[in-house]
C-alpha positions, -999 to 999 in steps of 0.1 A, spaced: -676 -789 -38 -690 -756 -48 -673 -723 -44 -692 -692 -49 -674 -662 -65 -697 -636 -51 -730 -634 -67 -717 -637 -102 -707 -675 -105 -697 -708 -89 -666 -729 -93 -679 -765 -91 -651 -790 -83 -665 -823 -91 -668 -850 -118 -687 -836 -147 -721 -852 -153 -755 -848 -164 -764 -823 -135 -739 -797 -152 -758 -800 -185 -793 -800 -170 -783 -766 -153 -771 -755 -186 -803 -766 -204 -825 -748 -178 -810 -715 -188 -828 -717 -221 -799 -711 -245 -806 -714 -283 -776 -733 -288 -741 -740 -276 -704 -735 -289 -678 -758 -278 -642 -743 -284 -614 -767 -279 -579 -776 -295 -567 -805 -314 -557 -823 -279 -588 -816 -260 -609 -827 -291 -591 -859 -288 -589 -865 -252 -615 -845 -235 -644 -840 -259 -654 -876 -253 -661 -871 -217 -689 -844 -226 -701 -855 -259 -732 -877 -244 -748 -844 -233 -742 -825 -266 -764 -847 -286 -799 -831 -281 -788 -794 -284 -778 -774 -315 -739 -774 -311 -711 -755 -332 -678 -772 -324 -647 -749 -331 -613 -766 -331 -581 -744 -330 -543 -755 -331 -529 -762 -295 -504 -742 -278 -496 -706 -268 -481 -700 -301 -516 -696 -314 -531 -675 -290 -534 -646 -309 -558 -624 -331 -557 -646 -362 -570 -676 -342 -596 -653 -326 -606 -643 -361 -611 -679 -371 -632 -685 -340 -655 -655 -348 -659 -665 -386 -670 -701 -373 -695 -685 -349 -709 -666 -377 -710 -697 -401 -727 -717 -374 -754 -692 -370 -744 -684 -335 -765 -655 -318 -766 -636 -285 -786 -663 -267 -759 -691 -271 -735 -701 -247 -697 -707 -253 -681 -738 -237 -644 -734 -234 -628 -769 -232 -593 -768 -227 -563 -754 -210 -554 -719 -200 -549 -709 -237 -585 -720 -247 -600 -704 -214 -583 -671 -220 -589 -669 -259 -622 -687 -259 -636 -665 -232 -622 -634 -250 -638 -645 -283 -671 -650 -264 -671 -617 -245 -665 -599 -276 -688 -618 -302 -718 -596 -309 -709 -574 -278 -708 -605 -258 -724 -640 -252 -724 -661 -221 -695 -687 -216 -687 -714 -193 -651 -726 -184 -643 -761 -186 -607 -763 -177 -589 -795 -184 -553 -787 -174 -540 -784 -137 -530 -748 -148 -562 -738 -159 -581 -755 -131 -563 -737 -103 -556 -704 -120 -566 -694 -154 -603 -703 -153 -608 -683 -121 -613 -646 -118 -625 -633 -153 -593 -621 -169 -595 -629 -205 -571 -621 -234 -546 -630 -262 -510 -624 -268 -500 -594 -289 -469 -578 -298 -448 -606 -281 -465 -598 -250 -486 -622 -230 -522 -613 -224 -516 -578 -236 -550 -577 -254 -581 -585 -233 -608 -576 -208 -626 -587 -177 -657 -608 -180 -669 -634 -159 -682 -668 -169 -715 -681 -161 -699 -711 -142 -664 -729 -141 -666 -768 -140 -634 -783 -124 -631 -820 -129 -599 -835 -118 -604 -866 -140 -593 -844 -170 -557 -846 -155 -554 -881 -163 -551 -871 -200 -522 -848 -192 -484 -856 -199 -463 -854 -168 -447 -820 -179 -479 -805 -184 -490 -816 -149 -460 -801 -134 -463 -768 -153 -497 -763 -136 -483 -772 -102 -464 -739 -102 -495 -720 -97 -503 -743 -66 -468 -734 -52 -474 -698 -61 -509 -696 -42 -493 -711 -12 -462 -688 -12 -485 -656 -14 -514 -664 10 -509 -698 29 -478 -706 47 -494 -738 63 -502 -751 26 -464 -741 15 -452 -765 44 -476 -792 34 -465 -792 -3 -429 -792 4 -432 -826 14 -448 -836 -21 -422 -851 -44 -443 -874 -66 -469 -855 -85 -484 -888 -98 -495 -900 -64 -516 -869 -54 -552 -868 -48 -557 -838 -66 -592 -827 -57 -583 -814 -23 -552 -797 -35 -571 -780 -63 -599 -769 -38 -576 -751 -14 -557 -736 -43 -587 -724 -61 -602 -710 -27 -572 -688 -22 -575 -672 -57 -613 -670 -52 -607 -649 -20 -582 -627 -35 -604 -621 -67 -633 -614 -44 -615 -586 -25 -599 -571 -57 -617 -582 -89 -601 -556 -111 -566 -560 -99 -563 -525 -83 -542 -538 -53 -544 -573 -33 -552 -592 -66 -514 -581 -78 -502 -607 -52 -511 -634 -78 -483 -619 -100 -457 -633 -78 -432 -651 -100 -448 -637 -132 -429 -603 -139 -397 -622 -149 -415 -656 -155 -438 -641 -182 -408 -624 -198 -388 -655 -197 -417 -676 -211 -422 -650 -239 -385 -652 -247 -384 -691 -250 -416 -692 -269 -403 -695 -304 -372 -714 -294 -366 -752 -299 -362 -755 -259 -394 -737 -254 -404 -734 -216 -441 -743 -204 -457 -717 -184 -451 -732 -151 -415 -740 -158 -409 -702 -167 -428 -692 -134 -405 -715 -113 -376 -693 -127 -396 -662 -119 -403 -674 -83 -367 -680 -76 -355 -647 -89 -383 -627 -74 -376 -644 -41 -340 -635 -43 -351 -600 -50 -374 -601 -19 -344 -614 1 -321 -586 -15 -346 -558 -4 -346 -569 31 -381 -588 34 -375 -627 29 -351 -644 51 -323 -663 39 -337 -698 51 -370 -691 34 -351 -682 0 -334 -715 4 -365 -736 8 -381 -720 -22 -349 -723 -44 -346 -757 -34 -383 -769 -38 -385 -751 -75 -352 -768 -85 -362 -802 -73 -396 -799 -90 -385 -781 -123 -348 -786 -128 -327 -756 -142 -329 -740 -176 -303 -717 -183 -311 -682 -192 -287 -667 -218 -270 -634 -207 -276 -624 -244 -314 -624 -236 -313 -601 -206 -319 -568 -227 -349 -584 -245 -361 -596 -211 -360 -562 -195 -378 -547 -226 -405 -573 -221 -409 -565 -184 -412 -529 -193 -440 -536 -214 -460 -555 -186 -495 -542 -182 -490 -540 -144 -464 -512 -146 -471 -477 -138 -450 -452 -155 -414 -463 -161 -408 -486 -130 -411 -523 -133 -438 -536 -110 -433 -565 -90 -450 -587 -63 -424 -598 -37 -427 -618 -4 -424 -607 31 -425 -641 41 -441 -674 29 -479 -668 29 -475 -629 29 -470 -611 -2 -461 -573 -7 -476 -557 -39 -464 -529 -60 -428 -531 -53 -402 -521 -78 -367 -532 -88 -338 -516 -111 -327 -531 -142 -294 -537 -125 -311 -557 -97 -331 -578 -121 -299 -586 -141 -283 -595 -108 -313 -620 -100 -309 -638 -135 -273 -641 -128 -280 -656 -94 -306 -680 -109 -280 -691 -136 -253 -699 -110 -277 -724 -96 -272 -746 -127 -235 -748 -123 
């Protein structure tokens, strides 16, 4: 399956093979950089290694995880590119999850004012979300993705076979973005996925295709996040703050686990502000709790969470910007909520674990 993102690039959803790399060779690059982390070097590199043998290749391995998605790691990547003799006519292959896609793309797009790159997402989260749309960046000042830019890849290669290398928790984390895409843009898909209980039994290729197509259509209509694309932030205003708060704790949450909290709290806010119905709120709450369980958010963290939300790059002025739901399948962008309402939404979420 090939999904075109305008005239810029294609998302190819298929098992990676010789045809992918023949296409890359035909573009006449002087060499390839492969950016990966310790996990994808071990589990995913062997899948593409046979096609790397006859082209000058600079492998760059970085530590795995969001904790390392920062400027110091980018500095190391740039240094390795210089040591390897990488020039403007090279192409960077980002082999990994969302962290590698965001950071590797950012490093490529800024190295010598930009070299081409291809996204090869290896996690469900990156396949349905992070690899699509040209948003690149790193975390800075304890705020996710606060330093970055927009730059499109030459291609995105989505191979569901990589998912067999994932722990169950990582797979579940990525699934949150599939839930989000359905809730903001496809009520029929939301009805379908509520019937899914066992993620191990899913045929992922068609599920990924439908989810990627939602994001692709949103990105095509609003590539620079001026309006409609903000719908993709549903669950992320509170969710990103919760993720950042837990990042340095022993009970750290994965991205999708934090976004599940965000979807519940922001659905509650949608209901309180008179759009989302009680039955729809209950369905979202029940499905997210069934899939992700409950993680108590300490009341002592509320001030820090609000501070993190106020630093969110989507804000305009002093107000905290949200995407809410009018109903499943219909999102409402550029909505705001007071600090008191946000605090009440977190209190509501905490009661669900009692």
